[in-house]
N, C-alpha and C positions, 0 to 999 in steps of 0.2 A: 371605543365603538361608540356610536350614538345609539341610544336605545330603541328599542322597534318600536314602531307606529301601532296603534290598534290593529290597523289593517292586516299590517306585517304580521301579528301574533296569531290573526284569523287564517291568513293565508299558510302558516306555518303550524297550524290547527293545536295552537296554545291553547287558545278560547274558543267557543262556538259562534258560528255564523251561518245563516241562512243562505249555503252558497245556491246559485240560481245559474252559475255559468262557469265553468272555469278552463282555459288553456294554456298554452304557454308564456302568454304576453299578458293575460289578466284573468283577474277573477268578477263575479259580480254578486252581489248580496243583497239581501233584503235590507232596507234601512230601520233600524230599531226605533225609530222617531219618524211614522210615517209621514208625508204631509199631504197625501192623497191616495183612492184605493191602492195605487200603484207606486211604488217609490224603490227604485233598485240604485245600487251604488256600482260604477263599474269603474274596477281600481287597477291600476298596472302593478304587474310585479316588483318593476321597478322602482323604487323608493325615491321619487320625484315630490320635494316638499312644498311645492307650488307651480301655477302656471308660471310666475316669472323667474322660475328656477329652469323653464324649458328650453332647448339647445335645438338647434338644427337636425342633429344626430336623433331625438324625439320626434321628429314628424311622422313616420310611419307607425311608431307608436301609437299617438295620440287620433289619426285616422281609424287604426285599428277599434280603439277605444269606442268612436263614435259608429262602426262597423256593426259591434258587438251592441250597442245600445238601440240598433236600430231593430237587430235580432230580439232581444227582449221585449221590445216593444210591438212586435208581432208577434211573439210566443205569449204575452198577457193580452191580446185583442185589443190594442190601442188603436184601432182603427180610425177613431173620431180626432184621434192625434195626441201628442204628448209634447213635455217640455224637455231637453237636454242641456245641462248647465253645469259648469264649472263654478266653484265658489272660491273668491281668491283674496286673502287676505282678512285681517278683523274687519273690516267697513264690508267686505263679502261675504260674512259669515264663515270663513273656512274656521272650521273647529278640530280636524286633525291634517297634522302637517304633512300630509301624502295627497297627492291630486286623487281626485276622484268625478267621475261624471255622474252626475244624477241623471236618473229616467223617471220622471214623475208623470202620473197620468190617470185615466179613469174618473175623472170628474173633469168640468168646465174651468180651466184657467182664466185667471185676473191679468190686465195689465193696467198700470205698470204692476211688478211683483212686488213691491215693496222698499 
């Protein structure tokens, strides 16, 4: 059996996480290294290593992650906008092999991001 990811350990309450949303499909936590005043991670319970590992079966799950991101943005008061992004692979700065949608806002974003 593969070792649990950091996110699976948080979902299983083996390590602490600042959980701000939880349902049967996903959880959302505050990022421990925030890049803006609001920086949350929306994480599916299903352990998918990266966007490249998605299948057609995962389409409803990914849609749900974006709907939860929208709810978090509203509850955090991000009425002036926010960024929702997946990092994929080493060049995309993915640091945990479990997909997660970043919700970043509360300040003016710049473009290009980096």
